[in-house]
TORZAFI-750521 format. One record per atom (N, C-alpha, C, CB): residue in one letter; residue number from 1; chain; atom name; x, z, y. Coordinates in nm, 2 decimals. Glycine has a CB too. Layout:
BEGIN
{a NUM A CA {X Z Y}}
...
END
This chain:
BEGIN
{m 1 A N {3.27 -2.17 -1.73}}
{m 1 A CA {3.17 -2.19 -1.64}}
{m 1 A C {3.03 -2.15 -1.70}}
{m 1 A CB {3.16 -2.33 -1.59}}
{e 2 A N {3.02 -2.18 -1.83}}
{e 2 A CA {2.89 -2.15 -1.90}}
{e 2 A C {2.88 -2.00 -1.91}}
{e 2 A CB {2.89 -2.21 -2.04}}
{q 3 A N {2.99 -1.93 -1.94}}
{q 3 A CA {2.99 -1.78 -1.95}}
{q 3 A C {2.94 -1.72 -1.81}}
{q 3 A CB {3.13 -1.73 -1.98}}
{l 4 A N {2.98 -1.78 -1.70}}
{l 4 A CA {2.94 -1.73 -1.57}}
{l 4 A C {2.79 -1.74 -1.55}}
{l 4 A CB {3.02 -1.80 -1.46}}
{k 5 A N {2.74 -1.85 -1.59}}
{k 5 A CA {2.59 -1.88 -1.58}}
{k 5 A C {2.51 -1.78 -1.66}}
{k 5 A CB {2.56 -2.02 -1.62}}
{e 6 A N {2.56 -1.75 -1.78}}
{e 6 A CA {2.50 -1.65 -1.87}}
{e 6 A C {2.50 -1.51 -1.81}}
{e 6 A CB {2.57 -1.65 -2.01}}
{n 7 A N {2.61 -1.48 -1.75}}
{n 7 A CA {2.62 -1.35 -1.69}}
{n 7 A C {2.53 -1.34 -1.57}}
{n 7 A CB {2.77 -1.32 -1.64}}
{v 8 A N {2.52 -1.44 -1.49}}
{v 8 A CA {2.43 -1.44 -1.37}}
{v 8 A C {2.29 -1.43 -1.42}}
{v 8 A CB {2.45 -1.57 -1.29}}
{t 9 A N {2.25 -1.50 -1.52}}
{t 9 A CA {2.12 -1.50 -1.57}}
{t 9 A C {2.08 -1.36 -1.62}}
{t 9 A CB {2.10 -1.60 -1.69}}
{k 10 A N {2.18 -1.29 -1.69}}
{k 10 A CA {2.16 -1.16 -1.74}}
{k 10 A C {2.14 -1.06 -1.63}}
{k 10 A CB {2.27 -1.11 -1.83}}
{l 11 A N {2.22 -1.08 -1.52}}
{l 11 A CA {2.21 -0.99 -1.41}}
{l 11 A C {2.08 -1.01 -1.33}}
{l 11 A CB {2.32 -1.02 -1.31}}
{k 12 A N {2.03 -1.13 -1.33}}
{k 12 A CA {1.90 -1.16 -1.27}}
{k 12 A C {1.79 -1.08 -1.34}}
{k 12 A CB {1.86 -1.31 -1.26}}
{w 13 A N {1.79 -1.09 -1.48}}
{w 13 A CA {1.69 -1.02 -1.56}}
{w 13 A C {1.70 -0.87 -1.54}}
{w 13 A CB {1.71 -1.05 -1.71}}
{r 14 A N {1.82 -0.82 -1.53}}
{r 14 A CA {1.84 -0.67 -1.50}}
{r 14 A C {1.78 -0.63 -1.37}}
{r 14 A CB {1.98 -0.63 -1.51}}
{v 15 A N {1.81 -0.72 -1.26}}
{v 15 A CA {1.76 -0.69 -1.13}}
{v 15 A C {1.61 -0.69 -1.13}}
{v 15 A CB {1.82 -0.79 -1.03}}
{d 16 A N {1.55 -0.79 -1.19}}
{d 16 A CA {1.40 -0.79 -1.20}}
{d 16 A C {1.34 -0.67 -1.27}}
{d 16 A CB {1.36 -0.92 -1.27}}
{g 17 A N {1.41 -0.63 -1.37}}
{g 17 A CA {1.37 -0.51 -1.44}}
{g 17 A C {1.38 -0.38 -1.35}}
{g 17 A CB {1.45 -0.48 -1.57}}
{h 18 A N {1.49 -0.38 -1.28}}
{h 18 A CA {1.50 -0.26 -1.19}}
{h 18 A C {1.40 -0.27 -1.08}}
{h 18 A CB {1.65 -0.26 -1.13}}
{d 19 A N {1.37 -0.39 -1.03}}
{d 19 A CA {1.27 -0.40 -0.92}}
{d 19 A C {1.13 -0.34 -0.97}}
{d 19 A CB {1.25 -0.54 -0.88}}
{a 20 A N {1.10 -0.38 -1.09}}
{a 20 A CA {0.97 -0.33 -1.15}}
{a 20 A C {0.98 -0.17 -1.16}}
{a 20 A CB {0.94 -0.39 -1.29}}
{d 21 A N {1.09 -0.12 -1.21}}
{d 21 A CA {1.10 0.02 -1.22}}
{d 21 A C {1.09 0.09 -1.09}}
{d 21 A CB {1.23 0.06 -1.29}}
{i 22 A N {1.15 0.03 -0.99}}
{i 22 A CA {1.15 0.09 -0.85}}
{i 22 A C {1.01 0.09 -0.80}}
{i 22 A CB {1.24 0.02 -0.76}}
{l 23 A N {0.93 -0.01 -0.82}}
{l 23 A CA {0.79 -0.02 -0.77}}
{l 23 A C {0.71 0.09 -0.84}}
{l 23 A CB {0.73 -0.16 -0.80}}
{e 24 A N {0.73 0.11 -0.97}}
{e 24 A CA {0.66 0.21 -1.05}}
{e 24 A C {0.69 0.35 -1.00}}
{e 24 A CB {0.69 0.20 -1.20}}
{l 25 A N {0.82 0.37 -0.97}}
{l 25 A CA {0.86 0.50 -0.91}}
{l 25 A C {0.80 0.53 -0.77}}
{l 25 A CB {1.01 0.51 -0.91}}
{k 26 A N {0.79 0.42 -0.69}}
{k 26 A CA {0.73 0.44 -0.56}}
{k 26 A C {0.58 0.47 -0.57}}
{k 26 A CB {0.75 0.31 -0.48}}
{d 27 A N {0.51 0.41 -0.67}}
{d 27 A CA {0.37 0.44 -0.69}}
{d 27 A C {0.35 0.58 -0.74}}
{d 27 A CB {0.31 0.34 -0.79}}
{t 28 A N {0.44 0.62 -0.83}}
{t 28 A CA {0.43 0.76 -0.88}}
{t 28 A C {0.46 0.86 -0.77}}
{t 28 A CB {0.53 0.78 -1.00}}
{s 29 A N {0.56 0.83 -0.69}}
{s 29 A CA {0.59 0.92 -0.57}}
{s 29 A C {0.47 0.93 -0.48}}
{s 29 A CB {0.71 0.86 -0.50}}
{s 30 A N {0.40 0.82 -0.45}}
{s 30 A CA {0.29 0.83 -0.37}}
{s 30 A C {0.18 0.91 -0.43}}
{s 30 A CB {0.23 0.68 -0.34}}
{e 31 A N {0.15 0.90 -0.56}}
{e 31 A CA {0.05 0.98 -0.62}}
{e 31 A C {0.09 1.13 -0.62}}
{e 31 A CB {0.03 0.93 -0.77}}
{l 32 A N {0.21 1.16 -0.64}}
{l 32 A CA {0.26 1.30 -0.64}}
{l 32 A C {0.24 1.35 -0.50}}
{l 32 A CB {0.41 1.31 -0.68}}
{r 33 A N {0.27 1.28 -0.40}}
{r 33 A CA {0.26 1.32 -0.26}}
{r 33 A C {0.11 1.36 -0.23}}
{r 33 A CB {0.31 1.22 -0.16}}
{t 34 A N {0.02 1.27 -0.28}}
{t 34 A CA {-0.12 1.30 -0.26}}
{t 34 A C {-0.16 1.43 -0.33}}
{t 34 A CB {-0.21 1.18 -0.31}}
{t 35 A N {-0.12 1.44 -0.45}}
{t 35 A CA {-0.15 1.56 -0.53}}
{t 35 A C {-0.09 1.69 -0.47}}
{t 35 A CB {-0.10 1.55 -0.67}}
{l 36 A N {0.03 1.68 -0.42}}
{l 36 A CA {0.09 1.80 -0.36}}
{l 36 A C {0.02 1.83 -0.23}}
{l 36 A CB {0.24 1.77 -0.33}}
{n 37 A N {-0.03 1.74 -0.15}}
{n 37 A CA {-0.11 1.76 -0.03}}
{n 37 A C {-0.24 1.83 -0.06}}
{n 37 A CB {-0.13 1.64 0.05}}
{a 38 A N {-0.30 1.79 -0.17}}
{a 38 A CA {-0.43 1.86 -0.21}}
{a 38 A C {-0.40 2.00 -0.26}}
{a 38 A CB {-0.49 1.78 -0.33}}
{i 39 A N {-0.29 2.02 -0.33}}
{i 39 A CA {-0.25 2.16 -0.37}}
{i 39 A C {-0.22 2.25 -0.25}}
{i 39 A CB {-0.13 2.15 -0.47}}
{t 40 A N {-0.15 2.19 -0.15}}
{t 40 A CA {-0.12 2.27 -0.03}}
{t 40 A C {-0.25 2.31 0.04}}
{t 40 A CB {-0.03 2.19 0.06}}
{k 41 A N {-0.34 2.22 0.05}}
{k 41 A CA {-0.47 2.25 0.11}}
{k 41 A C {-0.54 2.36 0.04}}
{k 41 A CB {-0.56 2.12 0.12}}
{n 42 A N {-0.55 2.35 -0.09}}
{n 42 A CA {-0.61 2.46 -0.17}}
{n 42 A C {-0.54 2.59 -0.15}}
{n 42 A CB {-0.61 2.42 -0.32}}
{l 43 A N {-0.41 2.59 -0.15}}
{l 43 A CA {-0.34 2.72 -0.13}}
{l 43 A C {-0.37 2.78 0.01}}
{l 43 A CB {-0.19 2.70 -0.15}}
{q 44 A N {-0.38 2.69 0.11}}
{q 44 A CA {-0.41 2.74 0.25}}
{q 44 A C {-0.55 2.80 0.25}}
{q 44 A CB {-0.40 2.63 0.35}}
{q 45 A N {-0.65 2.74 0.18}}
{q 45 A CA {-0.78 2.80 0.17}}
{q 45 A C {-0.78 2.93 0.10}}
{q 45 A CB {-0.88 2.70 0.10}}
{i 46 A N {-0.70 2.94 -0.01}}
{i 46 A CA {-0.69 3.07 -0.08}}
{i 46 A C {-0.63 3.18 0.01}}
{i 46 A CB {-0.61 3.06 -0.21}}
{k 47 A N {-0.53 3.14 0.09}}
{k 47 A CA {-0.46 3.23 0.18}}
{k 47 A C {-0.56 3.29 0.28}}
{k 47 A CB {-0.35 3.16 0.25}}
{w 48 A N {-0.64 3.20 0.34}}
{w 48 A CA {-0.74 3.25 0.44}}
{w 48 A C {-0.85 3.33 0.38}}
{w 48 A CB {-0.80 3.13 0.52}}
{i 49 A N {-0.89 3.30 0.26}}
{i 49 A CA {-0.99 3.38 0.19}}
{i 49 A C {-0.93 3.52 0.17}}
{i 49 A CB {-1.04 3.32 0.06}}
{a 50 A N {-0.81 3.53 0.13}}
{a 50 A CA {-0.74 3.66 0.10}}
{a 50 A C {-0.73 3.73 0.23}}
{a 50 A CB {-0.61 3.64 0.03}}
{i 51 A N {-0.69 3.67 0.34}}
{i 51 A CA {-0.68 3.74 0.47}}
{i 51 A C {-0.82 3.79 0.51}}
{i 51 A CB {-0.62 3.64 0.58}}
{g 52 A N {-0.92 3.71 0.50}}
{g 52 A CA {-1.05 3.75 0.53}}
{g 52 A C {-1.10 3.87 0.45}}
{g 52 A CB {-1.15 3.64 0.52}}
{a 53 A N {-1.07 3.87 0.32}}
{a 53 A CA {-1.11 3.98 0.23}}
{a 53 A C {-1.03 4.11 0.27}}
{a 53 A CB {-1.08 3.95 0.09}}
{g 54 A N {-0.90 4.09 0.30}}
{g 54 A CA {-0.82 4.20 0.35}}
{g 54 A C {-0.87 4.26 0.48}}
{g 54 A CB {-0.68 4.16 0.36}}
{l 55 A N {-0.91 4.18 0.57}}
{l 55 A CA {-0.96 4.23 0.70}}
{l 55 A C {-1.10 4.30 0.68}}
{l 55 A CB {-0.98 4.11 0.80}}
{f 56 A N {-1.18 4.25 0.59}}
{f 56 A CA {-1.31 4.31 0.56}}
{f 56 A C {-1.28 4.45 0.50}}
{f 56 A CB {-1.39 4.22 0.47}}
{l 57 A N {-1.19 4.46 0.40}}
{l 57 A CA {-1.16 4.59 0.34}}
{l 57 A C {-1.11 4.69 0.44}}
{l 57 A CB {-1.07 4.57 0.23}}
{f 58 A N {-1.02 4.64 0.53}}
{f 58 A CA {-0.97 4.72 0.63}}
{f 58 A C {-1.08 4.77 0.73}}
{f 58 A CB {-0.86 4.65 0.72}}
{a 59 A N {-1.16 4.68 0.77}}
{a 59 A CA {-1.28 4.72 0.86}}
{a 59 A C {-1.37 4.82 0.79}}
{a 59 A CB {-1.35 4.59 0.90}}
{d 60 A N {-1.39 4.80 0.66}}
{d 60 A CA {-1.47 4.89 0.58}}
{d 60 A C {-1.41 5.03 0.57}}
{d 60 A CB {-1.50 4.84 0.44}}
{q 61 A N {-1.28 5.04 0.55}}
{q 61 A CA {-1.21 5.16 0.55}}
{q 61 A C {-1.21 5.24 0.68}}
{q 61 A CB {-1.07 5.14 0.50}}
{v 62 A N {-1.20 5.16 0.79}}
{v 62 A CA {-1.19 5.22 0.92}}
{v 62 A C {-1.33 5.26 0.97}}
{v 62 A CB {-1.13 5.12 1.02}}
{g 63 A N {-1.43 5.19 0.92}}
{g 63 A CA {-1.57 5.23 0.95}}
{g 63 A C {-1.63 5.12 1.05}}
{g 63 A CB {-1.57 5.36 1.02}}
{l 64 A N {-1.57 5.01 1.07}}
{l 64 A CA {-1.62 4.91 1.16}}
{l 64 A C {-1.75 4.84 1.10}}
{l 64 A CB {-1.52 4.81 1.19}}
{t 65 A N {-1.76 4.84 0.97}}
{t 65 A CA {-1.88 4.78 0.91}}
{t 65 A C {-2.00 4.85 0.95}}
{t 65 A CB {-1.86 4.76 0.76}}
{s 66 A N {-2.00 4.98 0.95}}
{s 66 A CA {-2.12 5.06 0.99}}
{s 66 A C {-2.15 5.04 1.13}}
{s 66 A CB {-2.10 5.21 0.96}}
{v 67 A N {-2.05 5.02 1.22}}
{v 67 A CA {-2.07 4.99 1.36}}
{v 67 A C {-2.14 4.85 1.37}}
{v 67 A CB {-1.94 5.00 1.44}}
{l 68 A N {-2.09 4.76 1.29}}
{l 68 A CA {-2.15 4.62 1.30}}
{l 68 A C {-2.29 4.62 1.25}}
{l 68 A CB {-2.06 4.53 1.22}}
{k 69 A N {-2.32 4.71 1.15}}
{k 69 A CA {-2.46 4.72 1.10}}
{k 69 A C {-2.56 4.77 1.20}}
{k 69 A CB {-2.47 4.81 0.97}}
{l 70 A N {-2.51 4.86 1.29}}
{l 70 A CA {-2.59 4.91 1.40}}
{l 70 A C {-2.63 4.81 1.50}}
{l 70 A CB {-2.53 5.03 1.46}}
{l 71 A N {-2.54 4.71 1.52}}
{l 71 A CA {-2.56 4.60 1.62}}
{l 71 A C {-2.66 4.51 1.56}}
{l 71 A CB {-2.43 4.53 1.66}}
END
């Protein structure tokens, strides 16, 4: 019976340790999600800047910028 109590106590300690590890992993996951959302936002801004620059170059090659200067 004493052996059983020891085993139960050991298992309780292990479960408590696992609970702490799980909480730490959840916190890390939340931080990573926030960071990835910020990275995604930056990449979307870069994409639209590149699209705008490409459209400007296209308009310049076609001659639309000179038409816009006349207006």
